[in-house]
C-alpha angles and dihedrals in degrees: 000000000000125000130195110242090221091058091055092061108102094019114141117248112210124198122200090265104034149321117319096188138261133310108260100174145338122241115207142174107253093207100047092031092220128133110248101177142012109219105218123194101219128232118261114286096026117136093241129043092216129017129191116230123196114232088231088070092058116101119222133275103041129164143159090288092065147335117219120199128200093231136084119247089255092051090051091053094045096046096047116105112238091238137000108280114256094250109152091217095051115100139153127253089238091056090054094050112095095021112139118245116228115198123195089270105031148316117317105180139289138289112271102171144328133239117231124202110236095216104041102023087230116149099235100179141013115219114225127202106216097175093126093049117031103016105279104303117154108231125191119212122196112240090234089075093051109106102186151332121235099191098180090056092034094232130138115193122211130196096230134086124246092247091055088059092044092053096042112134125246112248129197090213132013093195115113129189127253112291093014120122114245117228112255092236141000140170118253 
């Protein structure tokens, strides 16, 4: 199952012995397109304002109604890095939102969200807002066609042409099975 990153914000994170807090953001590797940390705003009285939780600590299934972790509140606080590591490819979902999308032949919109795979924590698709270009359709682009992220200039380049996006087929579901190749783009 795929989940919108924006819908995870505010979701309660529950440890084995109590509430940790709420998801504030997702930090991901913008080359591997995989979530590395959940940034969790902690409940009142916790030793840290924000803790980082590894996706491997999350118990399946999780959804926007709640995220359960296989740690105690104390273990979450002790295992959290003090700050996000200074990895040049690590960025937050909120940093990505609003970045302009540059196709091979021009701009096609901006990033509105991303879709995260529940099992692998892979970011399977980036949701584009094309309201200024093709009349407001929300287009999802598979991360495999993303060529790069220029965060200072707020540009994400994709390896498809504008007309490819314009002609993309409507799909009832963008979910594909294990081992299947995801389409490079689709309308949602």
